[in-house]
N, C-alpha and C positions, 0 to 999 in steps of 0.2 A: 733301416730294415723295417718292413711292415710287421706290426705286432700280430700275434696269433691269439685269438679268443677261443677258449674251449667252452662250449655251451652244452648243458645237460638239463633236459626237461622231458618228461614222459608225454607231454601234450604236443602232438604233431603240429598243430596250428601255431603254437608259440615258437616251436623250433623254426618253422618256416619264416615267421615274422622277424625273429631275431637274426636269422641267417641273412635275409634280404637287407635289413636295416644296417647291420654291422658291416656287411660287404659294401654297401653304398658309402659307409663312413670311411672306407679304405682299409679295413682290417681283413686278415685271413681268418676264416671261421671254420671250426670243426664242431659238428653237432652230434649228440648221442642221446638216446632215450633212457640210459641206465647209468648207475653209479660205477659199475664194474669197468666199463669202457673208459669212463672219465678217470678213474684211478690208474688204469693202465697207461693212459697218455701222460698223466702227471708223474707217475713213477719213472717213465722213460725220459723225463725232462722236457716234455713238449709243452707248448703254450706259454703265453706271457701273462694271461689273466683268465680267471674262471668265472663264468656266470652259471649258477646252478639253482634248480628248484630244491626245496627242502624234501618233499615227499616224492620218492622214486620207487619203482617196482621192487628193486632188490636191496636198497639201503637208504636210510635217512641221511641227508646231507650233514646234519648235526653230528652224526656218528663218524662221518668221513672227514669232517673238518680238522679234528685234532691230528689225524694221520697226515693230512696235507700240510698243516703248519709245521709238523715235526720233520717231514721229508723236505719241504721247500718253504721255509719260513717267510721268504720274500715274495711269494706268489700271491698277488691280490685275489681274493675270492669275494664275489658279489652273490648274495643269497636272495632268492625270490621265494615268496610264499603266498598262498591264498589264505593261510591260517593267520589272519592279521591281528594277532594279539600282542599285548605288552611282552609276554614271555617269549614270543617268537623273536622279537627284536633283541631282547636281553640275551637269549641263547646264542643268537648270531654274533653278538658282540663278545660274549664270553668265549666262544669257540674260536675267535680270531678272525671273523669275517671282516673284510674291508668296509662293507656297507650292507644294508638290508633294504630291499625294495618290496613293498606290499603289492600284490596283484589286485586289480590291473595296474600297470605302471605306465609312465610316460616315456616313450622311446627317446625323446630329446634329452630328458633328465638322465636316463640310463647311459646314453652315449657321453654326456658330459661327465658323469661319474667315472666312466671307464677312462676318459682322457686324463682326469686328475689322478686316478690310481696308477696309470702307466707313467705319468710324468713324475710323481712323487710317491712311490710305493712306501707304505708305512707298515712296519712290523708291530702288530699290536700284541700286548701281553695276553696269555691264555690263563684263564682262571678256572679251577675245577668247579663243577656244578654243585651247588648247595642243594642236596636232595631233600632237605627239610623244607625248602621254599616251594611247596607244591600248590600254594594258593594263587589267586589271580589278584595282585594288588591294584591293577587298573583295568577297567572293563570298557570295551567299545571297539568297533571295527571301522568306524567312519574315517573319512580322509583326514579330518581334523585331529582325531586321536592317533592316527598312524604317524602323522608328523611329530606329535609329542613323543611317541615311542622312539622314533628315530633320534630325536634330539637327546632324550634321556640315555639311550644306549651309547651315544657318543660321549656323554658326560660322566658315565659311570666310573671310569678309571682316571678321572681328573679331580682336582680340587678347586676348579673354577667357581667363583661366586655366581649364584643364580638368583634372578629376580622373577618371581612368579606373579603374574597379574591375572585378575579375573573376578567375576562377581562373587558375592557370598554364596556358598553352597556348591561351588564348582569342583571342590576337592583339592585345594592348594596344599593343605597339610598332607593329604594322601600321596600326592606327587612327590613332595619333599621326603616323605618316609620311604617311598619306593626307591628314590635316588640313593638314599642312605643304605637301605637294606640290601641292595644289589650292587653297591659300589665298593670302592677300595677301603672305605671306613666302616664296613658292615660290622666289624668286631668291636667298634667303639660305641659310645652311648649316642642316642638320638634325644636331644633336649629341645622342647618347644616352649615358646613364651609368646603370649598374645599381648601386644602393647596396649590395646584398647581395654583390656580387662584389669589393668593394674593402675592404681593411683599414680599420677604423673610424678609426684615427688618421691615415689619409691622405685621407679623404674631403674635408676642408676644402681641402687642397692641390689635389686633383683638380678641385674645383668652382671655386675662386677663384684658383688659381695661387699661387706663392710666390716670394719674393725670394731672391737668393743669400745663403746663410748663415742663412736663417730657422730651420733646424733641422739636426741632424747629417745629412750626406749631401746637403744642398742646395748643390751645387757651382755652380749657375748659376740665373738666373731661369727660371721655368717658367710658361707660360700655362695657365690653367684652362679648364674647359668653358664658363663664362660668356663668356670672351673669345673662344673658338673659335666660339661660337654667335651672336656679335654680328650683329644684323640678321635673325636667323632664329629657329629654334625649339630650345629645350632640353628634352629628354625625360628626366625623372627617374623611372626605373623602380625599383620596390620602395622607394618613398619611406618606407614604414613601418620600414625598417631603418636610416634615417638617425639618427646619434647626436644627443644633445641640443645639444651645442655647435654642430654644423653646422646644426641646425634654427634656432637663434637667429640665425645669420648669414644663412640663407636668408630668414627673416622680415624682416630689415632690407632685403634686396634688394627684396622684394615691397612693403614699405611706402614705401621711399625711392627705389627705382630706382638704388641704387648699392651698391658693396661695396669692400672692401680686400683685397689679396692677403695671404696668410699672411706675416707679417714686414714688411708694407708699412704706410704711414701715410697715403698720399694716396688719398682716395675716388675710385673709378672709376665713371663713369656707364655704365649698361648699357641696351641696347634689345633684349630677347629676349622671345619668348613662352614661357611655362612650361606644359608639359603633364606632369602627374604621373600615376603609376600604382601600384597596389598590389593584392595578392591577400589582404591582411589586413583585419581589421575595425578601422579606425583609431579609431573611437569607443571600442572596448574598450581599445585601446592608450592612449588618453587617460585612461581610468579607472584604468589600471595605472600611470600616470605615465611612460609611455614615449614619448608624442608630445604636442607642444604643441597645446593647443586653439586658440589664436589662429592658429597656422600652418595648422591643418586648415581653418579657415574662409577663410583667404586662398587656399588651394589649391583648395578645393571650390566655386569660384564657379559652375562648370557641372559637375555630376556626370553621368557616363556609365557605366552598368553594362553590361558585355559578357556576354551569356548563355553558359552552358556549352553545348557541342555537343549534349549529351543533351536540352537544352531547345529545340533547333532542328534536330531530326533530318531534317526535310523539306529542309534545305539540303545534306544529304550527297551526293545525286546531282550537284548543281552543283559541289560541292567536289571530288568524285572526278574529274569531267571536267577541272576546272581543274588539279589536280595531275598528271593524266596529260599534259595539254598542256605543262606546265612540264617534266616529265620527258622528254618527246619532244624539246623544244628543247635539253635537256642531253645528248642522245644515248642515252637509255634506250630499250629496246624498247617499242613501243606495245602497249597492252593494252586489252581490252574486258571490261567487267564485266556478267555476265548479271543478269537481274532479281532472282533469288533471292540472288545475292551482295550486291547493293545492299540488299535487304531485311534480310539478316543484319547488315550494317553499321548500318542504321538502328535495329536492335533492341539493339545494344551500347551500354553507357553511356558509353564514352569518358572514362575518368578523366583521361587526358592531353589531352583536348579536341582542337582542330583540329591541334595539333602532332603528336599521336599518330596521327591519321588521315593526315596528310601523310607521316609516317615509314613507315606501313604501305604506302601506295601506292608510294612509292619502292622499298621492299624487294621488293614484288611485281613491279615492273617490272624490277628488277635480277636477281632470283634465279629467277623462274619462267619456263620456256621456253614455256608455253602462251600462245596468243594470247588465249584467253578465260579469265577468272578466275571460278571457280564458288563456290557457297555452301560446298562442302566445303573449299576452300582457305582461304576467309575464316574459317570457324569453327575450322579447324586453327590458323591464325595467331593469332586472338584468344584461343583456348584456351591456346596456349603463352605468350602475354603474361601471362595470369593465373597459370598453374601455375609459371612461372619466378620469380614474386615470392616473397619470403620468407614473406609472410603466408599465401599459399596452401599453403605447405609445413608449416603448423603443426599437423599431425595428432598428433604425439607428442613425445618428448623431443628427438629429432634436430631436428624442426621448431622447437621452442622455442629450441634453441641457435642455429639459423639466424637467428631473429628477433633474439635477443640480440646476436649478432655483427653483424647488419645495423645495429641501433640504435647499437651501440657505434661502428662504423665511421663512420656518418653524424654522430654527435655529435662524434667526434674531428675530422672535417672542419669541422664547424660552429665548434668552439672554436678551431681553427687559423686560421679566417678573421679572428679578432679579434687575431691576433698576440700581443702580450704583455698585452693588455687582457682584460677579462672581459665577457661578454654582459650585457644588462640582467637585472635580477632577475625572479623569477616564472617561471623557465624550466620548473620541474616541471609546473605547471598548464598552461603553454603547449604543452609537448610532448604531454601527455595529450590535450588538447583537439584538437590538430592531427592526432593519429594516429587518433582515433576514426572520423572520416568515411571515410578511405581503408581502414581496417581492415574496417569493415562493408561498404563497397562491394566490396572484393576478395573477401570471404567470399560475398557474394551472387552475384558474377560467377562465382566458382569453382563454386558450386552451381547455376548457371544460373537464379537467381531463386527457388530453393526455400528458403523462409524457415525451414522446419522443420530442414532440413539445415544451413542457415547458422547457426541458433541453436545447434544441437548442436556445430558446428565451433567456434563462439566460446565455448561454455560459458555461454550466456545463456538465460534463460527466453524462450519464444517471444513472449509479450506484451511483455516488456522490449525485445526486438529490434524489434518492430513500432512501439513508442513511439519508439525512437531513430531509426528510418527516417523517421517523420513529422517529428520534431523537427529532424533534420539535412537533410531533403529529399533523401534518397538515392534515386536512380533504380534500379529493379530490372531487371536483364537477364533476359529470358526467351527461350530458344531454342525454336524450333518443334519441336526434336527432344528437348526435355527430358522426362524421365520423369514 
């Protein structure tokens, strides 16, 4: 029998497009512009699947969804919305929608989802809305963020292990916290640990705890992060910096669901959800012998890559408004950004990603007396960000010394983080590789995207620079005022 699709949308053009596309796909289609008619059809037992907009003239689909799931729990409902926020995706999942599609959507994808829903209808649990969660944990309406919202919405009611990758400052911990706060473990603790910030010989103790006398200085028993996160979520940030011994212990936890404290003998059962994050290429670390391949596949059950801010510049206006609101709540003076100021921010490559943007907004709100922030202010601030860096000062002998001093200072800090131990081998190639991208990015930013000047600044052939820009995926900042 041909399946019947019930379509509800107050936009006549969308109703027409869906009617034609679904009919061509072989479905019987019934369309309406309001929630009342849709509910009448559903109450009468009509339809095999529902495609509905959220906002309709007479009722919000999120208010209608609980009644639909109560009356016909096996009826798949696909929700569409032009309000493409994280909370829209979460509400759709919480109300029991089969899936959520942000407008504008791809018809081919919609038809594929309908096919899957009709073939394997899934009854999803309904969770009451937490009215206290009225903030916006994730901000952005770009296509890249929409896909992240959809993935997170599907993961909320699972315990699947998640691996979040992305550059520094893209918001990896924020995503992990949102997954916890809106998921099935929301009533448990959220515990975060940054592997790069802890001396390597203390990581096992920090993770699993230790017994009294387990090592010099262990004056009493100490609980580890696994015990602190029991029943909740453990966020392992910068997982690529975890030493091999700790990796072996973590693998056992993932395989057997238990661990022992440092110095302990009795296995301890654990019930935590693991979310890991890294800004490194772990497959490259595996090839270098720095990361266990079996642990990688245990952690990478669901991979989620966060895009850098330069790849979702259309989200900058929403992010600016969000950070201004946050600053106002903290007592900072309110600011308004004119259109040209926002355009200047959208053109900048943001090597520090969302964290850099947030710091800029806070600085502007705290230090500038003007009520309106202009392009001139933004370009002055962003220019100072570049010219204050050691790389941008590399015009001669003094600049070279500044770079050397900066590298030496950073490497001393890096070595100090290992206490009496030594970092993993292969450091020379790793440092060169990790410096190349920010070096080229800073040179391009300092020259406002002028590749001829950037090549001269770096001492590279222009064609070599262009090749490296393509290979590394470096975004080029072009100011409207560049010569």
